[in-house]
Steps between C-alpha positions, in 0.01 A plus 500: 500500500641840391552760768282808480692815411476834690648824375530777756572844357656709781482872555845464659723205589368396843692634808351324802760662722392845383121490487188299586421497128813297446410256770144464358638417155728229633209351693301489171787329328530241777125439484517399128818305551321296764276380217801429278442784246773587257563865577675778306540845661537774240582863573613805312647679809864500593612264774650634822737346746190410710302327228384152596715216378270248331780251448400324816154439354384336177429832337641633166591873486429683179610857430257686273467845362214747478332554162703214347356259244748237611271451805233366261745243369591399857129470587432272209798282577421458872125472441392540868178363646487789742641853487517697823543876484679666791279813549266670251773703325657174379165376368458831314845456338491132410133388515422558136807297389399212730141521358640497149752217529346289776125559489423183695732579792341577831579862590546576868565843646678530832386842621744515796272768635249726330721784369199731446400465861851577625524800261153632606589479870831669453336791310225520761750508786748745356241742348250457785212435259234233490591157374430449129546136383374571151829638369692434178712227661183320596385509136828337393524249780136385484523468123796271550300290754222469247734395223649221716337167584580526867645771727668422833396730774707513825256694711131421588431870516624544143296195394183668637583838335534328164175306535282767672624834364615391153258203450775262389371149472624274779597231248787724384642557845685269742603581855846370558697655794853444600571134535687424824624201697309449823666617820550196720554479877860399424543820297375722781736337749796626292380859486715762668334574841362838608796579730756445226333738252532873491396799287257573222522409136338607170586322180397560141623550142554871450401490134147447637346843581295386801815379674678832445198685630485274807866575582421877481210449739728307742766764485279806550195390688556164676860478614531844661222406738588136540866579585384713795315199640783253430825696491726192505344353191582559132310514173661286221391549147591218252420482130640441153581789264541776762558824308694806632167658626451190713860473619503867617235415767760297691559677835712342770404756761130423445575123492324491165715278274479428125649156478453428129426154351445210733698189386225280656174670567356254757824471693530879514144547622547218756758699693263787563219522750241688296433566133366857456312571177267808510401451132271769372424377148557191294327183385534127500638308791826603670778239497678668788231390738508145367879491565452652851234238592721223375777598746273603789534874477188691598415820306320828532337631180203684351175362354646535150811315607306206640228512235365157402767316696337376821141419405306451823813422704684731744797691362850412613530840682306820442312660215457870555447795263531786754877554503511631857315193631726290266802619694337415839404148388837436333682590831254276693561207266879552528502493882221252593632143460166337562340717234790435266476127536125504438556710186762250386255205522241706305758509217529122513127462459484746208770318308372149567132577436521756221821444309582129513628357175292184570176702510537651147746305281288197404178697433679752284674239284160324460348830384771534234440148380130566483549811289745321271243226438214746405668818386269559202190509720672716758596760230148493353367598842744794505385663178608849615846361531479375145396840381795667684741245369384562142531876516804523725689240289448728201605829666786364708621282222542775253658738750754230592565417135559865428749527788677184373525645150631829641765315695603312184530823308716651777723193502543512122599867512771417755634236265 
């Protein structure tokens, strides 16, 4: 029996040590590898020193280029059963080529988070205006969702927004959160105890605007008040791609330290007593809290930070939007061992009951098999998607072909 083929087209080469998006992508790769898929990961971005090394997995890496007809040849030769697009921008760029060369391939969109929601919240927060979800990014992202056969949604809140506010048919959406190993009693016994931990930590990729905004909030609004309550503690900021504007916030006298990239996220978080994340805008599910729960580090965050993560369970710390109360609760959580241990156990329950690999892997792979077996009917039921594919393929196709011809002309002139 021939192995099924999966082509993943990446927005970037995954960097699980830099962002939750990178971790998410490797989890998806492992999910399909568990069913013995033949996987090729293709990407037009440049690799960095922190790009994931797929050599340890049965995954073929394929470098591709934007607006390049050679991609069509590659598609025909590989002939995948499934194509997964890493975020809607990638579907916009390559979707028409996949439709043209591999019309029978199942097209899956991994949204990561809803970009239009994050963008709307950022605009609302910074401009102090009402939230407007019906923006131009929403038009692009939802069009991409409609063109695909299935879109992976990481947040239950985002799932409801798509179904209720944008009337997207549930058959096109699939809730698939982070996929984690369960935390066992043996694991918790090896956690660093309360007495051996010290200080506060925030961690996040600085290319992600919500993280940069959070660091500014910590610097100007949270830490000046919290340091007065806990003068012997320090605030440690970790994250990949710290720019000069981030680095200049480092202040030894204030015990506010910019530490840069963490070589191992979970090990770094595990040394600290509390994760502080007063996130004011964003979307999706925050990987930093998953990492903190996995190593028994309680957290203090906002309702946006904890959104869609805990369900009906208790948070592993505090959720508070009033920043002055936030400071009081963070100090209490830092000092009260009984409260801290209780928060730690809340994190165990959240991971084991809401993010366990065992709870989602089999059902998702069965859903994929079901769609592969009846793709024609599934697409007939999504006629608006067929309409969008028809018209988008034409407009995007000819724009891309024009760019390709322009690039050829430029190359010929150089010769």
